[in-house]
N, C-alpha and C positions, 0 to 999 in steps of 0.2 A: 646301680644296684637295684635289684628287683625287690619290692616289698615282700616280706615274709620268707626270705631265703637267706637269713644270716648264716646258716650252717654252711653255705657255700664259701663264706669268707673267714669264719672262725672255727677252730676245733674246740675251744673252750675259753672261758673268761673267769678270772679270779679277782677278788677285791679285798682290801684290808684297810683298816684305819691306821694312819701313820702315827708313830710315837714321836716324842720330842726329838730324840736322837736321830730319827730317820728324816725329819723334816726341817729342823732348825739348825743351820750351820753354826750358830753361836753356842749351841749345846754340844755339838760333836762334829768332828771333821770326817766322820766315817764314810759318807757318800755311799751308804748301803741301806737297802731295804731287807729286812728279815723275811725270808720266804716262808709262806704258810704251807702246811701239809697239802691243802687242796691245790695250791699252785704247783707244787712238786708232783702231784698225782698226774697232771697232764703235761707238764714240761719235762719231767724226768729228774733223776738224781745222777748227774754225770760224775765220773770219777776224776775228771780233770776240769780246769776252768773252761767254761763254755761261753763264748761271746755270741750274742744274738741281736739282730736288728730289733728296734723297738720304736713305737710311735707313742710319744708322751702327749697327753691331753690335759689341759687345765680348764675346767668348766665352772662357771659361776652363774647364779641366778640373775646377777646384775648386768651381765654382758652376753648377748645372744651369740657372739662369735667366740668360740674357744681358742685358746692358745694351743697351737699344734706344732710339735717339733720332732723330727726324726733324729734318732741317736742310736744308742745301743745299751744293752744290759749285759753284764758278765756274771753268770751264775757259778758259784763255787762253794765248796764245803770249807768253812772257816776253821774246822777242827780236823782237817785231813791228816795232819801230822801228829795228832793226839789220839792214837788208837784206843786208849782207855776211856775215851769220851764218845758219846753219841754224835753223829753228824749234825752239823748246824749250817744249813744252806743260806746264803745271802746273795742278793743281787747288787753288784757294784754298779753305780750310775755316774755319768759325767754331769757337770753343772750345765743346766739348760735353763731357758726362760721358765719352763714349767717347774723345775726343781726350786728355783728361786721364789716362786709363788706358793709353794707347798707350805702347809701349816699342820701342826699337831692336831690329830683327830680327823684330818682330811683323808679322803679315799685315795688309794693308789690302785690303778687298774692296769692289768697287763693282758693283752689279747695275743694269742698265738695264732698266726695266720695259717690258713689251710695250704 
């Protein structure tokens, strides 16, 4: 990777703070992140479930080497069959080493590769 040319690798980046039900498996078995409007602005709003490759990263100040794991996200409208309600997009994720380390208030970052 050449310094100063991140646009060659990413179309966009979005981040959000994780809620308790997104990060703590003892609080919820959802295995879902709620999509933010900004995430949907560059990923899109598919009419059907859409599975996409994802690279999960867990970074801490204490460890210079991040935990990196390739897996997937499935983006879908959790209210698709409720036409009287506004769409609510979520990312389903599998259990990974990264998700097991996630904590409430921590960042979730998704990068869409070019």
